[in-house]
C-alpha positions in Angstrom: -9.3 -4.8 -21.6 -11.2 -2.0 -23.3 -10.2 1.6 -24.1 -10.9 4.0 -21.3 -11.5 7.5 -22.8 -14.1 9.1 -20.7 -16.1 8.8 -17.5 -19.3 6.7 -17.3 -22.0 6.7 -14.7 -19.7 5.2 -12.0 -17.7 7.7 -10.1 -14.3 6.1 -9.5 -12.1 6.2 -6.4 -8.5 5.0 -6.7 -7.8 2.4 -4.0 -4.5 0.8 -5.1 -1.7 1.5 -7.5 1.1 -0.6 -9.1 3.5 1.4 -11.1 5.9 -0.5 -13.3 7.9 2.5 -14.4 7.5 6.1 -15.3 5.3 5.2 -18.2 3.4 2.2 -17.0 0.8 2.4 -14.2 -1.9 0.0 -13.1 -4.7 1.2 -10.8 -7.5 -0.5 -9.0 -10.6 1.7 -8.5 -13.7 1.3 -6.5 -17.2 2.8 -7.0 -16.8 5.9 -4.8 -20.5 5.7 -3.9 -20.3 2.1 -2.8 -16.6 1.4 -2.0 -16.9 -2.0 -0.3 -19.6 -3.6 -2.4 -17.5 -5.9 -4.5 -16.6 -3.8 -7.6 -13.2 -3.0 -9.0 -12.2 -1.3 -12.2 -8.6 -2.1 -13.1 -7.2 0.8 -15.2 -3.8 0.7 -17.0 -1.9 3.8 -18.2 0.7 3.2 -20.9 2.4 6.4 -22.1 2.9 6.4 -25.9 0.5 3.6 -26.5 -2.9 3.6 -28.1 -5.2 3.5 -26.2 -3.4 5.6 -23.5 -5.7 4.1 -20.9 -7.6 0.8 -20.9 -9.7 -0.9 -18.2 -11.6 -4.0 -17.1 -14.2 -4.6 -14.3 -14.0 -7.2 -11.7 -16.5 -8.3 -9.0 -14.1 -7.8 -6.1 -13.1 -5.2 -3.5 -9.4 -4.5 -4.1 -7.4 -3.1 -1.2 -3.7 -3.0 -2.3 -1.4 -3.6 -5.3 2.2 -3.6 -6.4 4.4 -4.6 -9.3 6.3 -7.8 -8.3 9.9 -8.0 -9.5 11.7 -11.3 -9.0 15.2 -11.1 -7.5 18.0 -11.5 -10.0 18.6 -15.2 -10.7 15.2 -16.3 -9.6 13.9 -18.2 -12.6 10.9 -19.7 -10.7 9.0 -16.4 -10.3 7.5 -14.1 -12.9 7.2 -10.4 -12.9 3.6 -9.3 -12.5 1.1 -6.6 -11.4 -0.4 -8.1 -8.3 -3.6 -7.0 -6.6 -5.0 -8.1 -3.2 -8.7 -8.2 -2.4 -10.2 -7.8 1.1 -11.3 -11.5 1.0 -7.7 -12.7 0.5 -7.8 -13.3 -3.3 -4.5 -12.5 -5.0 -4.6 -11.6 -8.7 -1.4 -11.9 -10.7 -1.3 -10.0 -14.1 2.0 -10.7 -15.8 2.8 -8.3 -18.7 1.9 -10.1 -21.9 1.0 -13.2 -19.9 -2.1 -15.0 -18.7 -3.8 -13.7 -15.5 -3.9 -16.0 -12.5 -5.8 -15.7 -9.2 -4.9 -17.6 -6.0 -6.3 -17.6 -2.5 -4.9 -17.0 0.9 -6.8 -19.8 2.7 -8.7 -18.7 5.7 -8.5 -15.0 5.0 -11.4 -12.6 4.7 -14.9 -12.7 6.2 -17.3 -14.0 3.6 -15.5 -16.7 1.5 -16.3 -20.4 2.1 -13.0 -21.0 3.9 -12.8 -17.7 5.8 -12.0 -18.2 9.5 -13.5 -14.8 10.5 -10.2 -13.1 11.4 -11.0 -10.1 9.3 -10.5 -8.5 5.9 -7.1 -8.3 4.3 -5.6 -4.8 4.0 -2.0 -4.6 2.7 0.4 -6.3 0.3 4.2 -6.0 0.0 7.2 -7.6 -1.6 9.9 -8.4 0.9 13.0 -9.9 -0.4 11.8 -12.2 -3.2 8.4 -13.1 -1.8 5.0 -11.5 -1.4 3.7 -10.8 2.1 0.2 -9.7 3.2 -1.5 -8.6 6.4 -5.0 -7.6 7.6 -7.5 -7.7 10.5 -7.4 -10.1 13.4 -3.6 -10.0 13.5 -3.2 -11.8 10.1 0.3 -11.9 8.5 1.1 -14.2 5.6 4.0 -15.0 3.3 3.8 -16.6 -0.1 5.9 -19.8 -0.1 5.2 -20.8 -3.7 2.6 -20.2 -6.4 -0.8 -20.8 -4.9 0.5 -21.3 -1.4 0.6 -18.9 1.5 1.6 -19.6 5.1 0.8 -17.9 8.4 3.7 -16.0 10.1 1.6 -14.4 12.8 2.1 -16.7 15.8 1.3 -14.8 18.9 -0.5 -12.1 17.0 -3.4 -13.9 15.3 -6.7 -13.5 17.2 -7.6 -16.8 18.9 -11.2 -18.0 18.8 -13.2 -16.4 21.6 -11.0 -13.3 21.8 -12.9 -10.1 21.4 -9.9 -7.7 21.0 -7.4 -8.1 18.2 -4.8 -6.2 16.1 -5.6 -4.8 12.7 -2.5 -4.6 10.6 -2.7 -1.9 8.0 0.9 -2.0 6.6 3.8 -4.4 6.2 7.3 -3.9 4.9 10.9 -5.1 5.3 14.4 -4.9 4.0 14.6 -8.7 4.1 12.5 -11.7 5.3 14.3 -11.8 8.7 13.2 -8.2 9.5 9.6 -7.8 8.7 7.7 -4.8 10.1 4.0 -4.7 10.6 1.9 -1.8 11.9 -1.6 -0.8 12.6 -3.7 -0.5 15.7 -5.0 -2.7 18.6 -8.3 -1.7 20.2 -8.9 1.5 18.3 -7.2 4.0 16.0 -5.7 5.8 19.0 -3.9 2.6 20.1 -1.1 2.1 17.5 1.2 -0.9 17.2 4.5 -1.6 15.4 6.1 -5.0 15.4 9.1 -6.6 13.9 9.7 -10.3 13.4 10.1 -13.1 10.9 7.3 -15.5 11.8 9.7 -18.1 13.3 10.6 -16.3 16.5 8.3 -14.3 18.8 7.3 -10.9 17.3 8.7 -7.9 19.1 6.8 -4.7 19.8 9.3 -2.0 18.7 7.2 1.1 19.4 4.1 2.0 21.5 2.2 4.9 22.8 1.3 6.4 19.4 -1.9 6.5 17.3 -2.5 4.0 14.5 0.3 3.3 12.0 -0.8 3.8 8.4 2.4 3.0 6.5 5.9 1.7 6.9 8.8 2.5 4.6 12.1 0.8 4.8 14.8 3.2 3.5 17.5 0.7 4.5 18.0 -1.9 7.3 18.9 0.7 9.8 16.5 3.4 8.7 12.8 2.6 8.9 10.0 5.1 8.8 6.5 4.7 10.1 3.7 7.3 9.8 0.1 7.5 11.0 -2.6 9.5 12.6 -2.1 12.5 14.9 1.0 13.6 13.0 2.8 10.4 13.9 6.2 10.0 12.2 8.6 7.4 13.7 12.2 6.8 12.6 14.6 4.0 13.7 15.0 0.3 13.6 14.2 -2.8 15.7 17.7 -2.9 17.1 18.2 0.8 18.2 14.6 1.6 18.8 12.3 4.2 17.2 12.1 7.9 17.9 9.1 10.2 17.3 10.5 12.8 15.0 7.2 14.6 14.3 6.5 18.1 15.4 4.7 18.6 18.7 1.9 20.5 17.1 1.5 18.2 14.1 -2.0 16.7 14.0 -2.1 15.6 10.4 -3.2 12.1 9.4 -0.3 10.8 7.4 -1.3 7.9 5.1 2.0 7.1 3.3 5.7 7.8 3.6 8.6 7.1 1.3 12.1 8.3 0.5 13.1 9.9 -2.8 16.4 11.5 -3.8 17.5 11.4 -0.2 14.4 13.2 1.1 11.4 12.0 3.1 8.0 12.6 1.5 4.7 12.2 3.4 1.1 12.0 2.0 -2.1 13.1 3.5 -5.6 13.0 1.9 -5.3 16.7 1.2 -1.8 17.1 0.0 1.9 16.2 0.2 4.6 17.1 2.8 8.4 17.0 3.0 10.2 16.1 6.2 13.6 17.7 6.5 15.9 19.0 9.2 13.4 18.1 11.9 10.5 20.0 10.4 7.6 19.0 8.0 6.6 21.4 5.3 3.8 21.5 2.7 4.9 20.7 -0.8 3.7 23.1 -3.5 3.7 21.3 -6.8 2.9 24.4 -8.9 0.3 22.4 -10.8 -2.8 24.2 -11.9 -4.9 23.6 -9.9 -2.6 22.7 -7.0 -2.3 19.1 -6.1 -4.6 18.6 -3.0 -5.0 14.9 -3.0 -2.7 12.1 -1.7 -3.1 8.5 -0.8 -0.2 6.4 -2.2 3.5 7.2 -2.8 5.5 4.9 -5.0 9.1 5.3 -6.3 10.1 3.4 -9.4 12.3 4.0 -12.4 13.6 7.3 -11.0 10.2 8.8 -10.6 8.0 9.5 -7.5 4.4 8.7 -8.1 1.7 10.3 -5.9 -1.6 8.7 -6.5 -4.6 10.3 -4.7 -8.1 9.1 -4.5 -8.9 11.1 -7.7 -5.7 12.9 -8.8 -2.4 11.5 -10.1 0.9 13.2 -10.3 4.6 12.2 -10.7 7.8 14.0 -9.9 11.1 13.5 -11.7 13.3 15.4 -9.2 12.8 18.7 -11.0 9.1 19.2 -11.8 5.7 17.8 -11.0 3.4 16.5 -13.8 -0.3 15.7 -13.5 -1.4 12.5 -15.3 -5.0 13.1 -16.4 -7.3 10.1 -15.5 -10.2 9.7 -18.0 -12.1 7.5 -15.6 -13.4 10.6 -13.9 -14.0 14.3 -14.9 -10.9 16.4 -15.2 -9.3 18.0 -12.1 -10.3 21.7 -12.2 
């Protein structure tokens, strides 16, 4: 990787983020003027290090990322920054180790082994294993290094079918309770399922617009947000309730819990859901934080990563993290 100190001719858009802690963040950026044309710039922020930011370019369209932490006692898995491409390639970048790329066989649209189900969209760690989902009803779990298996029986589009589910998000408290959400025919036809890939998947909510993100606060407290102000709360046993305001038409793109509170992201700012109401968060940053795309909680810090702006909250104050890949936020 090379030092990243100033913008170049490529205007970057942050697509995925994998924070390891309050001082270690990995981003995957696209070319904002050609988002889906097979370019990714991986950028790493390391507070207190020289260089503060460094980067490398890849010929891929990265759609999601995370920092994988093996469960205690699991000696067969390594901690790593992990990024997923739309074609189903999974890049593992262990801190201080050698990078490795593996493939989800059959995924994507243009690879030699692609079955045509659709692009991959989301990645999650559930229990001690990675899971991924995407278009055409695709849901996978990683069984061992280099091996992924389908867990989408009854959801995966069959050959000849014209309509299919696009899964945009996947999450779970454990591997027996995996939630996947997205939409069916269009973005006004949302879906939310729960299952484990061994038994039939169960639709646990319906009648809402597309689901953008699922957050599992705990087994009995699952949140799902999406278009049209959608905010669902519940679980697969007791059901889900729509807890959004009747006049809420915002498009929520992420939801998470931090310090006992529910935070929501839109592409134009952040919101707090409390006592049955949703309020705009004023960060007191200058200029005000008016971005939002990804919310991540790690090491006691809430990260909010927008398409261009980056901020973190320690429970007391917000701090903007300048990103040298683009001109300063002014």
